[in-house]
C-alpha positions in Angstrom: 87.6 83.0 76.1 87.5 79.8 74.1 85.3 78.1 76.7 82.8 80.9 76.4 82.9 80.8 72.6 82.3 77.1 72.5 79.5 77.2 75.1 77.8 80.1 73.1 78.1 78.1 69.9 76.8 74.8 71.4 74.1 75.9 73.8 73.6 79.6 72.9 74.0 82.6 75.1 70.5 82.3 76.4 71.2 78.8 77.8 74.3 79.9 79.8 74.5 78.6 83.3 76.2 80.0 86.4 79.6 78.5 85.6 79.5 80.2 82.2 78.9 83.6 83.7 81.6 83.0 86.3 84.0 82.1 83.5 83.4 85.6 82.2 84.3 87.0 85.7 87.4 84.8 85.6 88.4 86.3 82.3 88.0 89.8 83.6 89.9 89.1 86.8 92.7 87.5 84.8 93.0 90.5 82.5 92.8 92.9 85.5 95.5 91.0 87.4 97.8 90.8 84.4 97.5 94.5 83.7 98.0 95.6 87.4 101.0 93.3 87.9 102.6 94.5 84.7 102.1 98.2 85.7 103.3 97.4 89.2 106.6 96.1 87.9 106.9 99.1 85.5 106.3 101.7 88.2 108.0 100.0 91.2 106.6 99.7 94.7 107.6 100.8 98.2 109.4 97.5 98.8 111.7 98.0 95.8 113.7 100.9 97.0 115.6 101.9 100.1 114.9 105.1 102.0 118.1 106.6 100.5 117.0 105.8 97.0 113.5 107.2 97.6 115.0 110.4 99.1 117.1 110.9 95.9 114.1 110.6 93.6 112.2 113.5 92.1 108.6 114.1 93.3 107.2 112.7 90.0 109.3 109.5 90.5 108.0 109.2 94.1 104.4 109.6 92.8 105.1 106.8 90.3 106.3 104.5 93.1 103.2 105.4 95.2 101.0 104.6 92.1 102.9 101.3 91.7 102.3 100.5 95.4 98.5 101.2 95.0 98.4 99.0 91.9 100.1 96.3 93.9 97.3 96.3 96.4 94.8 96.2 93.5 96.8 93.2 92.1 96.4 91.4 95.4 92.6 91.8 95.3 92.3 90.9 91.6 94.5 87.8 92.0 92.4 86.7 95.0 89.2 87.3 93.1 90.6 85.3 90.1 91.5 82.3 92.3 88.2 82.2 94.0 86.2 82.8 90.8 87.9 79.7 89.4 86.9 77.8 92.4 83.3 79.0 92.2 83.2 78.2 88.5 84.1 74.6 89.3 81.5 74.5 92.1 78.8 75.7 89.8 79.8 73.1 87.2 79.8 70.4 89.9 76.4 71.7 91.0 75.1 71.2 87.4 76.6 67.7 87.3 75.1 66.6 90.6 71.7 68.2 90.1 69.1 66.0 91.7 71.7 63.8 93.4 72.5 63.6 97.1 76.1 64.7 96.3 74.7 68.2 95.6 74.5 68.7 99.4 78.3 68.5 99.5 78.5 71.1 96.7 76.3 73.5 98.8 78.5 73.0 101.9 81.6 73.7 99.8 80.0 76.8 98.3 79.4 78.1 101.8 83.0 77.3 102.8 84.2 79.1 99.7 82.4 82.3 100.7 83.8 82.1 104.2 87.4 81.5 103.0 87.2 84.3 100.4 86.0 86.7 103.1 88.9 85.6 105.3 91.5 86.1 102.6 89.9 89.5 101.6 90.0 90.6 105.2 93.6 89.4 105.6 94.7 91.6 102.7 92.6 94.5 103.8 93.5 94.4 107.5 97.1 93.2 107.1 98.4 96.8 107.3 96.3 99.5 108.9 95.8 102.3 108.4 95.4 101.4 104.7 97.4 104.3 103.3 100.6 102.8 104.8 100.4 100.1 102.1 101.6 102.7 99.6 103.4 105.1 101.9 107.0 105.6 100.9 108.3 108.4 103.2 108.6 108.0 106.1 109.2 104.3 106.0 106.0 102.5 107.0 107.9 99.6 108.5 108.3 96.0 107.7 104.7 95.2 108.8 103.3 97.2 105.9 106.0 96.4 103.3 106.8 92.7 103.6 109.9 92.0 101.6 112.8 89.6 102.1 115.3 92.2 100.8 114.0 94.9 103.2 113.9 92.5 106.1 117.6 91.7 105.5 118.6 95.4 105.5 120.2 96.8 108.7 
């Protein structure tokens, strides 16, 4: 936020560059991630409870756990977007610094590599557990493949 305020004061909003706009995306991703992670911890997820605990819950408590599990997925996406937005922000900044220099070619290659790596991570999160609804399924147990947790892996 401070970065955007300083840039707006020094160059004006009309003179914003790509890294300034991506900084706004970073801010939004950070807020989104913080909110979803906080709500996830408040609601709980399908990795926080045993099947016996889930069976003893009321339907509204189970729905809360399902909501928490869905928010956990959203948190994964927002966290990934945050990290890659920070990387893209730096690449745009380096692009401005290297404008007209031969080093800008490296920045372009890195930008392409960043797009590919983001797509790979996005697909890893998306395809890590299929069908997708098993990411927030609580009963029956979707299995360790869809609820990776050290505590669950240690359970008999």
